[in-house]
LOTORKE-539570 format. One record per atom (N, C-alpha, C): residue number from 0; x, y, z; atom name. Coordinates in nm, 4 decimals, decimal comma, padded with zeros to 6 digits. Layout:
+-----+----------+----------+----------+------+
|   n |     east |    north |       up | atom |
+-----+----------+----------+----------+------+
| NUM |        X |        Y |        Z |   CA |
...
+-----+----------+----------+----------+------+
END
This chain:
+-----+----------+----------+----------+------+
|   n |     east |    north |       up | atom |
+-----+----------+----------+----------+------+
|   0 |  02,4108 |  06,6876 | -03,8050 |    N |
|   0 |  02,3885 |  06,5598 | -03,6903 |   CA |
|   0 |  02,3097 |  06,6794 | -03,5858 |    C |
|   1 |  02,2175 |  06,5856 | -03,5630 |    N |
|   1 |  02,1427 |  06,6164 | -03,4847 |   CA |
|   1 |  02,2015 |  06,6069 | -03,3163 |    C |
|   2 |  02,1694 |  06,5720 | -03,2006 |    N |
|   2 |  02,2369 |  06,5595 | -03,0825 |   CA |
|   2 |  02,2191 |  06,3665 | -03,0579 |    C |
|   3 |  02,2702 |  06,3986 | -02,9315 |    N |
|   3 |  02,2832 |  06,2147 | -02,8933 |   CA |
|   3 |  02,1585 |  06,1917 | -02,7902 |    C |
|   4 |  02,0865 |  06,1266 | -02,7928 |    N |
|   4 |  02,0141 |  06,1122 | -02,6784 |   CA |
|   4 |  02,0960 |  06,0862 | -02,5401 |    C |
|   5 |  01,9854 |  06,1375 | -02,4585 |    N |
|   5 |  02,0517 |  06,1767 | -02,3317 |   CA |
|   5 |  02,1504 |  06,2709 | -02,2885 |    C |
|   6 |  02,2141 |  06,3137 | -02,3881 |    N |
|   6 |  02,2980 |  06,4750 | -02,3944 |   CA |
|   6 |  02,2828 |  06,5137 | -02,2746 |    C |
|   7 |  02,3305 |  06,6005 | -02,2006 |    N |
|   7 |  02,2942 |  06,7253 | -02,1209 |   CA |
|   7 |  02,2571 |  06,8324 | -02,2088 |    C |
|   8 |  02,2101 |  06,9570 | -02,0954 |    N |
|   8 |  02,1563 |  07,0755 | -02,1833 |   CA |
|   8 |  02,3560 |  07,1567 | -02,2147 |    C |
|   9 |  02,3898 |  07,1367 | -02,1410 |    N |
|   9 |  02,5348 |  07,2185 | -02,1445 |   CA |
|   9 |  02,5613 |  07,1060 | -02,2595 |    C |
|  10 |  02,5395 |  06,9979 | -02,2895 |    N |
|  10 |  02,6496 |  06,9437 | -02,3907 |   CA |
|  10 |  02,5478 |  06,9540 | -02,5545 |    C |
|  11 |  02,4273 |  07,0112 | -02,5112 |    N |
|  11 |  02,3483 |  07,0294 | -02,6369 |   CA |
|  11 |  02,4235 |  07,1994 | -02,7065 |    C |
|  12 |  02,3920 |  07,2826 | -02,5963 |    N |
|  12 |  02,4364 |  07,4075 | -02,6291 |   CA |
|  12 |  02,5953 |  07,4206 | -02,6900 |    C |
|  13 |  02,6652 |  07,3579 | -02,6337 |    N |
|  13 |  02,8176 |  07,3798 | -02,6888 |   CA |
|  13 |  02,8160 |  07,3081 | -02,8217 |    C |
|  14 |  02,7274 |  07,1815 | -02,8874 |    N |
|  14 |  02,7377 |  07,1606 | -02,9383 |   CA |
|  14 |  02,6864 |  07,2544 | -03,0736 |    C |
|  15 |  02,5962 |  07,3076 | -03,0570 |    N |
|  15 |  02,5414 |  07,4475 | -03,1223 |   CA |
|  15 |  02,6321 |  07,5595 | -03,1843 |    C |
|  16 |  02,6826 |  07,5573 | -03,0536 |    N |
|  16 |  02,7423 |  07,6657 | -03,0655 |   CA |
|  16 |  02,9187 |  07,6427 | -03,1554 |    C |
|  17 |  02,9287 |  07,5313 | -03,1048 |    N |
|  17 |  03,0136 |  07,4411 | -03,2175 |   CA |
|  17 |  03,0284 |  07,3823 | -03,3982 |    C |
|  18 |  02,8690 |  07,4640 | -03,4150 |    N |
|  18 |  02,8628 |  07,3992 | -03,5449 |   CA |
|  18 |  02,7665 |  07,3012 | -03,5467 |    C |
|  19 |  02,7315 |  07,2322 | -03,4477 |    N |
|  19 |  02,6712 |  07,0983 | -03,4876 |   CA |
|  19 |  02,7198 |  06,9667 | -03,4232 |    C |
|  20 |  02,8697 |  06,9959 | -03,3954 |    N |
|  20 |  02,9200 |  06,8766 | -03,3528 |   CA |
|  20 |  02,9913 |  06,8930 | -03,2220 |    C |
|  21 |  02,9972 |  06,7932 | -03,0976 |    N |
|  21 |  03,0204 |  06,7821 | -02,9780 |   CA |
|  21 |  03,1885 |  06,9042 | -02,9441 |    C |
|  22 |  03,1905 |  06,9499 | -02,8892 |    N |
|  22 |  03,3409 |  06,9625 | -02,8525 |   CA |
|  22 |  03,3798 |  06,9117 | -02,7919 |    C |
|  23 |  03,5184 |  06,8618 | -02,7401 |    N |
|  23 |  03,5710 |  06,8084 | -02,6635 |   CA |
|  23 |  03,5360 |  06,8511 | -02,5088 |    C |
|  24 |  03,5050 |  06,7616 | -02,4103 |    N |
|  24 |  03,4336 |  06,7714 | -02,3146 |   CA |
|  24 |  03,5561 |  06,8918 | -02,2147 |    C |
|  25 |  03,6876 |  06,8803 | -02,2516 |    N |
|  25 |  03,7615 |  06,9821 | -02,1557 |   CA |
|  25 |  03,7090 |  07,0819 | -02,2338 |    C |
|  26 |  03,6857 |  07,1146 | -02,3442 |    N |
|  26 |  03,6336 |  07,2484 | -02,4324 |   CA |
|  26 |  03,5025 |  07,3100 | -02,3662 |    C |
|  27 |  03,4522 |  07,2311 | -02,2971 |    N |
|  27 |  03,2761 |  07,2770 | -02,3064 |   CA |
|  27 |  03,3108 |  07,3899 | -02,1994 |    C |
|  28 |  03,2282 |  07,5317 | -02,2262 |    N |
|  28 |  03,1907 |  07,6000 | -02,1288 |   CA |
|  28 |  03,0412 |  07,6240 | -02,0791 |    C |
|  29 |  03,0431 |  07,7021 | -01,9850 |    N |
|  29 |  02,9072 |  07,6859 | -01,9106 |   CA |
|  29 |  02,7744 |  07,7465 | -02,0032 |    C |
|  30 |  02,6301 |  07,7391 | -01,9803 |    N |
|  30 |  02,5434 |  07,7389 | -02,0437 |   CA |
|  30 |  02,5284 |  07,8650 | -02,1256 |    C |
|  31 |  02,5609 |  07,9776 | -02,0139 |    N |
|  31 |  02,5479 |  08,1546 | -02,0759 |   CA |
|  31 |  02,6383 |  08,1803 | -02,1792 |    C |
|  32 |  02,7375 |  08,0804 | -02,1929 |    N |
|  32 |  02,8824 |  08,1668 | -02,2588 |   CA |
|  32 |  02,8341 |  08,0529 | -02,3874 |    C |
|  33 |  02,8084 |  07,9288 | -02,3746 |    N |
|  33 |  02,7791 |  07,7999 | -02,5172 |   CA |
|  33 |  02,6502 |  07,9014 | -02,5922 |    C |
|  34 |  02,5394 |  07,9370 | -02,5415 |    N |
|  34 |  02,4030 |  08,0350 | -02,5483 |   CA |
|  34 |  02,5026 |  08,1486 | -02,6588 |    C |
|  35 |  02,5541 |  08,2465 | -02,5510 |    N |
|  35 |  02,6773 |  08,3556 | -02,6237 |   CA |
|  35 |  02,6913 |  08,3430 | -02,7197 |    C |
|  36 |  02,7637 |  08,2248 | -02,7496 |    N |
|  36 |  02,8732 |  08,2150 | -02,8645 |   CA |
|  36 |  02,8131 |  08,1098 | -02,9490 |    C |
|  37 |  02,6790 |  08,0466 | -02,9376 |    N |
|  37 |  02,5717 |  08,0221 | -03,0390 |   CA |
|  37 |  02,4960 |  08,1138 | -03,1389 |    C |
|  38 |  02,4741 |  08,2522 | -03,0362 |    N |
|  38 |  02,4125 |  08,3314 | -03,0940 |   CA |
|  38 |  02,5361 |  08,4098 | -03,2136 |    C |
|  39 |  02,6460 |  08,4042 | -03,1215 |    N |
|  39 |  02,7506 |  08,4602 | -03,2462 |   CA |
|  39 |  02,7200 |  08,4295 | -03,3679 |    C |
|  40 |  02,7594 |  08,2612 | -03,3619 |    N |
|  40 |  02,7528 |  08,2240 | -03,4411 |   CA |
|  40 |  02,6428 |  08,2024 | -03,5918 |    C |
|  41 |  02,5600 |  08,2618 | -03,5238 |    N |
|  41 |  02,4433 |  08,2877 | -03,6336 |   CA |
|  41 |  02,4187 |  08,4188 | -03,6565 |    C |
|  42 |  02,4908 |  08,5275 | -03,5750 |    N |
|  42 |  02,5392 |  08,6160 | -03,5833 |   CA |
|  42 |  02,3665 |  08,7157 | -03,5825 |    C |
|  43 |  02,3602 |  08,6458 | -03,4783 |    N |
|  43 |  02,2587 |  08,7521 | -03,3485 |   CA |
|  43 |  02,2995 |  08,8438 | -03,2637 |    C |
|  44 |  02,2416 |  08,9742 | -03,2523 |    N |
|  44 |  02,3185 |  09,0455 | -03,1784 |   CA |
|  44 |  02,2221 |  08,9914 | -03,0281 |    C |
|  45 |  02,2894 |  08,9945 | -02,9634 |    N |
|  45 |  02,2066 |  08,9933 | -02,8098 |   CA |
|  45 |  02,2550 |  09,0924 | -02,7095 |    C |
|  46 |  02,1578 |  09,1101 | -02,6237 |    N |
|  46 |  02,1559 |  09,2129 | -02,4841 |   CA |
|  46 |  02,1689 |  09,1973 | -02,3631 |    C |
|  47 |  02,1494 |  09,0098 | -02,3616 |    N |
|  47 |  02,1286 |  08,9675 | -02,2307 |   CA |
|  47 |  02,2668 |  08,8677 | -02,2316 |    C |
|  48 |  02,3062 |  08,8696 | -02,0904 |    N |
|  48 |  02,3906 |  08,7319 | -02,0153 |   CA |
|  48 |  02,3618 |  08,6769 | -01,9570 |    C |
|  49 |  02,2031 |  08,6483 | -01,9314 |    N |
|  49 |  02,1867 |  08,4935 | -01,9115 |   CA |
|  49 |  02,0968 |  08,4152 | -02,0024 |    C |
|  50 |  02,1215 |  08,2761 | -02,0024 |    N |
|  50 |  02,1309 |  08,1723 | -02,0967 |   CA |
|  50 |  01,9604 |  08,1795 | -02,1255 |    C |
|  51 |  01,8478 |  08,2153 | -02,0552 |    N |
|  51 |  01,7182 |  08,2051 | -02,1658 |   CA |
|  51 |  01,7060 |  08,3348 | -02,2009 |    C |
|  52 |  01,7483 |  08,4108 | -02,1446 |    N |
|  52 |  01,7427 |  08,6089 | -02,2223 |   CA |
|  52 |  01,8331 |  08,5710 | -02,3860 |    C |
|  53 |  01,9226 |  08,5339 | -02,3545 |    N |
|  53 |  01,9808 |  08,4455 | -02,5140 |   CA |
|  53 |  01,9178 |  08,4038 | -02,5988 |    C |
|  54 |  01,8735 |  08,2791 | -02,5381 |    N |
|  54 |  01,8260 |  08,1724 | -02,6121 |   CA |
|  54 |  01,6554 |  08,2402 | -02,6864 |    C |
|  55 |  01,6096 |  08,3450 | -02,6043 |    N |
|  55 |  01,4664 |  08,3781 | -02,6622 |   CA |
|  55 |  01,5210 |  08,4993 | -02,7722 |    C |
|  56 |  01,6550 |  08,5861 | -02,7549 |    N |
|  56 |  01,7099 |  08,6678 | -02,8737 |   CA |
|  56 |  01,7382 |  08,5517 | -02,9803 |    C |
|  57 |  01,8107 |  08,4789 | -02,9803 |    N |
|  57 |  01,8159 |  08,4050 | -03,1094 |   CA |
|  57 |  01,7189 |  08,3467 | -03,1891 |    C |
|  58 |  01,5815 |  08,3032 | -03,0798 |    N |
|  58 |  01,4615 |  08,2771 | -03,1233 |   CA |
|  58 |  01,3844 |  08,4123 | -03,2220 |    C |
|  59 |  01,4309 |  08,5383 | -03,1499 |    N |
|  59 |  01,3506 |  08,6797 | -03,2202 |   CA |
|  59 |  01,3066 |  08,7134 | -03,1646 |    C |
|  60 |  01,2981 |  08,6574 | -03,0251 |    N |
|  60 |  01,1957 |  08,7171 | -02,9305 |   CA |
|  60 |  01,2891 |  08,8509 | -02,8771 |    C |
|  61 |  01,2472 |  08,9640 | -02,8675 |    N |
|  61 |  01,3693 |  09,1057 | -02,8187 |   CA |
|  61 |  01,2673 |  09,1440 | -02,7054 |    C |
|  62 |  01,1485 |  09,1412 | -02,6719 |    N |
|  62 |  01,1317 |  09,1720 | -02,5182 |   CA |
|  62 |  01,0849 |  09,0880 | -02,4382 |    C |
|  63 |  01,1742 |  09,1436 | -02,3194 |    N |
|  63 |  01,1247 |  09,0405 | -02,2328 |   CA |
|  63 |  01,0031 |  09,0029 | -02,1449 |    C |
|  64 |  00,9029 |  09,0740 | -02,2064 |    N |
|  64 |  00,7963 |  09,0421 | -02,1390 |   CA |
|  64 |  00,7415 |  08,9305 | -02,2032 |    C |
|  65 |  00,7683 |  08,9102 | -02,3370 |    N |
|  65 |  00,7386 |  08,8419 | -02,3747 |   CA |
|  65 |  00,8355 |  08,6599 | -02,3899 |    C |
|  66 |  00,9273 |  08,6876 | -02,3106 |    N |
|  66 |  00,9941 |  08,5726 | -02,3071 |   CA |
|  66 |  00,9991 |  08,4223 | -02,2595 |    C |
|  67 |  01,0070 |  08,3051 | -02,3667 |    N |
|  67 |  00,9476 |  08,2014 | -02,3408 |   CA |
|  67 |  01,0430 |  08,1456 | -02,2099 |    C |
|  68 |  01,0059 |  08,0264 | -02,1329 |    N |
|  68 |  01,1096 |  07,9864 | -02,0402 |   CA |
|  68 |  01,1885 |  07,8804 | -02,1243 |    C |
|  69 |  01,2637 |  07,8330 | -02,0425 |    N |
|  69 |  01,4051 |  07,7071 | -02,1013 |   CA |
|  69 |  01,3198 |  07,6585 | -02,2078 |    C |
|  70 |  01,2170 |  07,5458 | -02,1184 |    N |
|  70 |  01,1423 |  07,4522 | -02,2760 |   CA |
|  70 |  01,1127 |  07,5348 | -02,3415 |    C |
|  71 |  01,0158 |  07,6386 | -02,3419 |    N |
|  71 |  00,8949 |  07,6681 | -02,4499 |   CA |
|  71 |  01,0137 |  07,7346 | -02,5428 |    C |
|  72 |  01,1245 |  07,8244 | -02,5167 |    N |
|  72 |  01,2038 |  07,8571 | -02,6320 |   CA |
|  72 |  01,2905 |  07,7827 | -02,6787 |    C |
|  73 |  01,3202 |  07,6678 | -02,6078 |    N |
|  73 |  01,4055 |  07,5295 | -02,6993 |   CA |
|  73 |  01,3146 |  07,4894 | -02,7288 |    C |
|  74 |  01,1783 |  07,4592 | -02,7370 |    N |
|  74 |  01,0966 |  07,4363 | -02,8467 |   CA |
|  74 |  01,0507 |  07,4660 | -02,9978 |    C |
|  75 |  01,0612 |  07,6083 | -02,9567 |    N |
|  75 |  01,0075 |  07,7288 | -03,0388 |   CA |
|  75 |  01,1287 |  07,7289 | -03,0978 |    C |
|  76 |  01,2784 |  07,7145 | -03,0936 |    N |
|  76 |  01,3821 |  07,7187 | -03,1548 |   CA |
|  76 |  01,3397 |  07,5918 | -03,2423 |    C |
|  77 |  01,3721 |  07,5008 | -03,1818 |    N |
|  77 |  01,4046 |  07,3513 | -03,2744 |   CA |
|  77 |  01,2739 |  07,3336 | -03,3475 |    C |
|  78 |  01,1579 |  07,3784 | -03,3428 |    N |
|  78 |  01,0367 |  07,3718 | -03,3953 |   CA |
|  78 |  00,9557 |  07,2394 | -03,3232 |    C |
|  79 |  00,9549 |  07,2080 | -03,2276 |    N |
|  79 |  00,8540 |  07,1098 | -03,1796 |   CA |
|  79 |  00,8186 |  07,1437 | -03,0571 |    C |
|  80 |  00,7399 |  07,0534 | -02,9368 |    N |
|  80 |  00,6697 |  07,0818 | -02,8755 |   CA |
|  80 |  00,6399 |  07,0235 | -02,7265 |    C |
|  81 |  00,6388 |  07,0475 | -02,6184 |    N |
|  81 |  00,6187 |  06,9861 | -02,5231 |   CA |
|  81 |  00,7451 |  06,8981 | -02,4735 |    C |
|  82 |  00,8659 |  06,8928 | -02,5187 |    N |
|  82 |  00,9846 |  06,8355 | -02,4602 |   CA |
|  82 |  01,0900 |  06,9286 | -02,4268 |    C |
|  83 |  01,1516 |  06,8533 | -02,3476 |    N |
|  83 |  01,2233 |  06,9101 | -02,2342 |   CA |
|  83 |  01,3522 |  06,9796 | -02,3026 |    C |
|  84 |  01,4137 |  07,0914 | -02,2874 |    N |
|  84 |  01,4841 |  07,2004 | -02,3512 |   CA |
|  84 |  01,6308 |  07,1016 | -02,3987 |    C |
|  85 |  01,6754 |  07,0127 | -02,3394 |    N |
|  85 |  01,7705 |  06,9696 | -02,4206 |   CA |
|  85 |  01,7676 |  06,8644 | -02,4915 |    C |
|  86 |  01,5997 |  06,8126 | -02,5147 |    N |
|  86 |  01,5333 |  06,6785 | -02,6092 |   CA |
|  86 |  01,5055 |  06,7878 | -02,7461 |    C |
|  87 |  01,4802 |  06,8784 | -02,7136 |    N |
|  87 |  01,4098 |  06,9933 | -02,8121 |   CA |
|  87 |  01,5287 |  07,0541 | -02,8828 |    C |
|  88 |  01,6742 |  07,0751 | -02,8202 |    N |
|  88 |  01,7823 |  07,1178 | -02,8947 |   CA |
|  88 |  01,8436 |  07,0146 | -02,9659 |    C |
|  89 |  01,8225 |  06,8781 | -02,8701 |    N |
|  89 |  01,8814 |  06,7316 | -02,9755 |   CA |
|  89 |  01,8174 |  06,7644 | -03,0810 |    C |
|  90 |  01,7318 |  06,8327 | -03,1105 |    N |
|  90 |  01,6315 |  06,7920 | -03,2498 |   CA |
|  90 |  01,7233 |  06,9183 | -03,3722 |    C |
|  91 |  01,7910 |  06,9851 | -03,3134 |    N |
|  91 |  01,8422 |  07,0854 | -03,4147 |   CA |
|  91 |  02,0060 |  07,0278 | -03,4482 |    C |
|  92 |  02,0180 |  07,0446 | -03,5789 |    N |
|  92 |  02,1258 |  07,0297 | -03,6475 |   CA |
|  92 |  02,2441 |  07,1070 | -03,6203 |    C |
|  93 |  02,2244 |  07,2290 | -03,6195 |    N |
|  93 |  02,3155 |  07,3654 | -03,5539 |   CA |
|  93 |  02,2403 |  07,4173 | -03,5574 |    C |
+-----+----------+----------+----------+------+
END
């Protein structure tokens, strides 16, 4: 299941960390922890604690000098271009 139109970046990261379904809002975690949990679900070893760094590592970009910004890395992960981060992540099933 892809994301729902209008959902937030926090909601999308929580959805992806939860295998593609939205958890109860009361169970949402912040962006960095949701990204970390998504990385763990994908068996990606991370070395960062910030959301953008974690997303870049999920995308396979390991050198910080090559990191993309929020929109860029989310579009890379989703195989889209020119979308805002949340809109790009909505395109992903999990």
